[in-house]
DOVOPA-404577 format. One record per residue (C-alpha): x, y, z. Coordinates in pm, whole numbers, padded with zeros to 5 digits, always signed. Example, Ala and Ser with C-alpha at 12.3 -4.5 7.8 and 13.67 -1.06 7.14 Angstrom:
<rs>
+--------+--------+--------+
:     px :     py :     pz :
+--------+--------+--------+
: +01230 : -00450 : +00780 :
: +01367 : -00106 : +00714 :
+--------+--------+--------+
</rs>
This chain:
<rs>
+--------+--------+--------+
:     px :     py :     pz :
+--------+--------+--------+
: -07561 : +03390 : -01175 :
: -07208 : +03522 : -01124 :
: -06998 : +03300 : -00902 :
: -06833 : +03431 : -00586 :
: -06455 : +03394 : -00567 :
: -06325 : +03135 : -00323 :
: -06138 : +03226 : -00005 :
: -05785 : +03352 : -00069 :
: -05625 : +03067 : +00128 :
: -05694 : +02851 : -00179 :
: -05530 : +03087 : -00428 :
: -05289 : +02902 : -00654 :
: -05357 : +02564 : -00491 :
: -05461 : +02277 : -00718 :
: -05364 : +01983 : -00501 :
: -05346 : +01919 : -00129 :
: -05250 : +01621 : +00082 :
: -05469 : +01446 : +00336 :
: -05308 : +01301 : +00649 :
: -05570 : +01049 : +00759 :
: -05318 : +00766 : +00724 :
: -05052 : +00940 : +00934 :
: -05077 : +00739 : +01252 :
: -05397 : +00550 : +01170 :
: -05361 : +00180 : +01252 :
: -05721 : +00064 : +01216 :
: -05790 : +00151 : +00852 :
: -05448 : +00209 : +00701 :
: -05217 : -00010 : +00909 :
: -04971 : +00251 : +01029 :
: -04669 : +00080 : +01183 :
: -04708 : -00233 : +00974 :
: -04693 : -00162 : +00602 :
: -04543 : +00185 : +00647 :
: -04373 : +00390 : +00918 :
: -04317 : +00749 : +01025 :
: -03993 : +00743 : +00828 :
: -04194 : +00665 : +00514 :
: -04426 : +00956 : +00588 :
: -04130 : +01189 : +00631 :
: -03994 : +01089 : +00291 :
: -04339 : +01138 : +00136 :
: -04363 : +01484 : +00290 :
: -04026 : +01584 : +00145 :
: -04137 : +01477 : -00202 :
: -04465 : +01668 : -00168 :
: -04295 : +01989 : -00056 :
: -04034 : +01953 : -00328 :
: -04316 : +01923 : -00579 :
: -04479 : +02244 : -00462 :
: -04754 : +02111 : -00235 :
: -04834 : +02357 : +00043 :
: -05185 : +02253 : +00153 :
: -05208 : +01981 : +00417 :
: -05530 : +01864 : +00578 :
: -05547 : +01690 : +00914 :
: -05787 : +01628 : +01205 :
: -05765 : +01579 : +01578 :
: -05900 : +01223 : +01544 :
: -05649 : +01107 : +01282 :
: -05432 : +00862 : +01469 :
: -05573 : +01011 : +01791 :
: -05369 : +01326 : +01734 :
: -05066 : +01153 : +01583 :
: -05127 : +01298 : +01237 :
: -05130 : +01656 : +01368 :
: -04816 : +01588 : +01571 :
: -04626 : +01448 : +01272 :
: -04746 : +01729 : +01044 :
: -04647 : +01992 : +01298 :
: -04297 : +01848 : +01334 :
: -04244 : +01823 : +00959 :
: -04369 : +02173 : +00879 :
: -04156 : +02323 : +01157 :
: -03845 : +02184 : +00986 :
: -03918 : +02361 : +00657 :
: -03857 : +02722 : +00564 :
: -04187 : +02743 : +00378 :
: -04532 : +02888 : +00439 :
: -04796 : +02617 : +00451 :
: -05172 : +02625 : +00444 :
: -05265 : +02400 : +00734 :
: -05620 : +02275 : +00772 :
: -05747 : +02063 : +01055 :
: -06080 : +01951 : +01197 :
: -06269 : +01923 : +01524 :
: -06498 : +01628 : +01592 :
: -06818 : +01752 : +01762 :
: -06852 : +01461 : +02002 :
: -07190 : +01457 : +02184 :
: -07023 : +01540 : +02515 :
: -06875 : +01863 : +02381 :
: -07160 : +02077 : +02509 :
: -06980 : +02364 : +02676 :
: -06921 : +02709 : +02532 :
: -06543 : +02662 : +02530 :
: -06543 : +02305 : +02394 :
: -06439 : +02413 : +02046 :
: -06174 : +02653 : +02173 :
: -06019 : +02385 : +02396 :
: -06011 : +02135 : +02107 :
: -05851 : +02396 : +01883 :
: -05588 : +02484 : +02142 :
: -05485 : +02118 : +02161 :
: -05463 : +02098 : +01781 :
: -05253 : +02416 : +01766 :
: -05018 : +02271 : +02026 :
: -04971 : +01950 : +01828 :
: -04930 : +02145 : +01504 :
: -04679 : +02384 : +01665 :
: -04856 : +02695 : +01536 :
: -05052 : +02985 : +01680 :
: -05307 : +02989 : +01400 :
: -05446 : +02745 : +01143 :
: -05549 : +02875 : +00803 :
: -05860 : +02654 : +00795 :
: -06052 : +02504 : +01088 :
: -06331 : +02264 : +00997 :
: -06621 : +02099 : +01175 :
: -06559 : +01732 : +01097 :
: -06918 : +01603 : +01099 :
: -07260 : +01761 : +01165 :
: -07327 : +01553 : +01476 :
: -07601 : +01629 : +01730 :
: -07693 : +01760 : +01978 :
: -07528 : +02101 : +01925 :
: -07683 : +02285 : +01630 :
: -07491 : +02392 : +01320 :
: -07545 : +02765 : +01376 :
: -07422 : +02735 : +01735 :
: -07098 : +02575 : +01621 :
: -07055 : +02851 : +01362 :
: -07087 : +03112 : +01638 :
: -06807 : +02932 : +01824 :
: -06602 : +02926 : +01504 :
: -06647 : +03301 : +01464 :
: -06515 : +03352 : +01816 :
: -06185 : +03174 : +01742 :
: -06151 : +03367 : +01417 :
: -06196 : +03691 : +01613 :
: -05933 : +03564 : +01860 :
: -05681 : +03521 : +01577 :
: -05656 : +03144 : +01621 :
: -05818 : +03063 : +01286 :
: -05808 : +03240 : +00951 :
: -06099 : +03071 : +00772 :
: -06387 : +02841 : +00867 :
: -06483 : +02520 : +00692 :
: -06711 : +02222 : +00741 :
: -06691 : +01859 : +00641 :
: -06954 : +01605 : +00538 :
: -07229 : +01869 : +00551 :
: -07544 : +01831 : +00341 :
: -07673 : +02114 : +00123 :
: -07915 : +02228 : +00393 :
: -07647 : +02217 : +00664 :
: -07401 : +02401 : +00439 :
: -07652 : +02680 : +00376 :
: -07723 : +02705 : +00751 :
: -07351 : +02728 : +00830 :
: -07288 : +02986 : +00558 :
: -07577 : +03207 : +00665 :
: -07477 : +03185 : +01033 :
: -07123 : +03298 : +00953 :
: -07254 : +03584 : +00736 :
: -07430 : +03721 : +01044 :
: -07087 : +03742 : +01209 :
: -06932 : +03916 : +00909 :
: -06761 : +03597 : +00788 :
: -06812 : +03342 : +00515 :
: -06793 : +02966 : +00487 :
: -06465 : +02887 : +00313 :
: -06509 : +02519 : +00233 :
: -06697 : +02193 : +00264 :
: -06485 : +01880 : +00266 :
: -06673 : +01582 : +00125 :
: -06602 : +01249 : -00038 :
: -06590 : +01310 : -00412 :
: -06445 : +01101 : -00692 :
: -06548 : +00918 : -01008 :
: -06734 : +00656 : -00804 :
: -06902 : +00906 : -00567 :
: -07071 : +01197 : -00742 :
: -07386 : +01256 : -00540 :
: -07293 : +01620 : -00471 :
: -07343 : +01684 : -00843 :
: -07702 : +01561 : -00826 :
: -07821 : +01693 : -00487 :
: -07738 : +02059 : -00545 :
: -07444 : +02082 : -00304 :
: -07174 : +02129 : -00567 :
: -07377 : +02389 : -00756 :
: -07444 : +02590 : -00440 :
: -07080 : +02579 : -00329 :
: -06951 : +02684 : -00670 :
: -07196 : +02976 : -00685 :
: -07116 : +03093 : -00331 :
: -06737 : +03054 : -00356 :
: -06731 : +02771 : -00104 :
: -06445 : +02542 : -00199 :
: -06524 : +02174 : -00231 :
: -06232 : +01984 : -00078 :
: -06247 : +01635 : -00223 :
: -06132 : +01367 : +00016 :
: -06062 : +01012 : -00102 :
: -06028 : +01129 : -00466 :
: -05889 : +00784 : -00549 :
: -06173 : +00602 : -00370 :
: -05927 : +00474 : -00107 :
: -05692 : +00350 : -00379 :
: -05951 : +00175 : -00594 :
: -05916 : +00419 : -00885 :
: -05542 : +00357 : -00913 :
: -05623 : +00023 : -01076 :
: -05400 : -00169 : -00834 :
: -05699 : -00368 : -00707 :
: -05876 : -00619 : -00929 :
: -06154 : -00876 : -00880 :
: -05874 : -01128 : -00830 :
: -05684 : -00898 : -00592 :
: -05932 : -00697 : -00381 :
: -05820 : -00473 : -00094 :
: -05788 : -00619 : +00253 :
: -05903 : -00486 : +00589 :
: -06191 : -00246 : +00635 :
: -06205 : -00161 : +00263 :
: -06281 : -00521 : +00166 :
: -06654 : -00504 : +00243 :
: -06728 : -00199 : +00029 :
: -06489 : -00275 : -00254 :
: -06552 : -00648 : -00289 :
: -06494 : -00870 : -00592 :
: -06840 : -00807 : -00738 :
: -06798 : -00429 : -00712 :
: -06452 : -00438 : -00865 :
: -06585 : -00638 : -01160 :
: -06860 : -00381 : -01213 :
: -06621 : -00084 : -01232 :
: -06365 : -00239 : -01466 :
: -06491 : -00035 : -01767 :
: -06404 : +00282 : -01574 :
: -06061 : +00154 : -01470 :
: -05985 : +00059 : -01831 :
: -06097 : +00404 : -01948 :
: -05869 : +00573 : -01693 :
: -05576 : +00360 : -01809 :
: -05644 : +00430 : -02176 :
: -05674 : +00806 : -02126 :
: -05357 : +00803 : -01916 :
: -05165 : +00619 : -02184 :
: -05272 : +00882 : -02436 :
: -05162 : +01161 : -02200 :
: -04789 : +01087 : -02210 :
: -04817 : +00782 : -01988 :
: -05014 : +00921 : -01694 :
: -05140 : +00661 : -01447 :
: -05505 : +00581 : -01381 :
: -05481 : +00750 : -01043 :
: -05331 : +01066 : -01190 :
: -05615 : +01087 : -01439 :
: -05871 : +01036 : -01160 :
: -05722 : +01318 : -00950 :
: -05698 : +01550 : -01251 :
: -06068 : +01487 : -01315 :
: -06142 : +01618 : -00964 :
: -05931 : +01928 : -01029 :
: -06109 : +02000 : -01358 :
: -06440 : +01978 : -01172 :
: -06333 : +02278 : -00966 :
: -06256 : +02089 : -00645 :
: -05941 : +02065 : -00435 :
: -05847 : +01696 : -00413 :
: -05651 : +01584 : -00107 :
: -05521 : +01232 : -00173 :
: -05333 : +01065 : +00107 :
: -04968 : +00960 : +00103 :
: -04798 : +00684 : +00299 :
: -04464 : +00678 : +00116 :
: -04252 : +00864 : -00137 :
: -04376 : +00658 : -00432 :
: -04736 : +00759 : -00363 :
: -04629 : +01122 : -00331 :
: -04464 : +01107 : -00674 :
: -04780 : +00957 : -00819 :
: -04998 : +01230 : -00671 :
: -04774 : +01507 : -00803 :
: -04815 : +01363 : -01152 :
: -05179 : +01469 : -01143 :
: -05093 : +01841 : -01180 :
: -04922 : +02043 : -01452 :
: -05154 : +01920 : -01727 :
: -05527 : +01879 : -01779 :
: -05783 : +01652 : -01934 :
: -05962 : +01796 : -02236 :
: -06340 : +01839 : -02264 :
: -06384 : +01517 : -02460 :
: -06193 : +01312 : -02201 :
: -06390 : +01471 : -01916 :
: -06718 : +01392 : -02089 :
: -06613 : +01032 : -02147 :
: -06514 : +00983 : -01784 :
: -06842 : +01139 : -01672 :
: -07036 : +00900 : -01893 :
: -06851 : +00584 : -01797 :
: -06846 : +00663 : -01425 :
: -07222 : +00716 : -01422 :
: -07276 : +00393 : -01612 :
: -07077 : +00179 : -01367 :
: -07228 : +00338 : -01057 :
: -07591 : +00292 : -01155 :
: -07780 : +00062 : -00913 :
+--------+--------+--------+
</rs>
């Protein structure tokens, strides 16, 4: 089957930046280990390196991420592809709920239109096709260029895509967790469907919340909310993958483990959106583009990642 081309907002974009950490205190510790000044420096490095796609959400830092992103973009003489998301809280039952949420996001972002507006999670009670009708309305109003979803299953993605088709639109993207330690979309049909239909897979947490950088070891696990999932036992189990990333990076003119992990996502046809909290992280992320893993390296990473993630 011939694949449909992805939405033109993704043309020429290999790497984006996620802004979950911009203002988030609970998970990432904003205000303690890094500040808004650090984020500003990171943004400058990203823009200087050619990054133009930035993803945010109304719930990131309770709107702080959108506010910071809006201020930073307004200071640059560049055209950015701005994506943000609405959380379909159960109390958002009214016809204009989505439009009101979008208006608040546009105000914080200091723009009249976002290139990509996404439904953050497929939460009840409002049905998927109803939300897509509301999305079509804000596209028709000129407030949104393209419609995306996030964390949608294959069935929900198909429902959303078909609902938008009835309005003369298409589903532009599905943003899901995807990395070397989380590859379920390859097995459940979601990635295949999206690739065939031209629906871009936006890969969030492409570094598994920093685990694939190799900075955390069984002796030095992450703290905070990440500690439960990525505990000492888990970190011991994935060491063969970390060592493989390091070895491949060393053979690729000294690329880091994280850069190899992000490049793997790119070669899989996805758009990875790693986060940045400081300039050093921005530099690291930029090192993931401008080169590519070969078929043998991709196959090896596929094999090792599957081996370490088996139950």
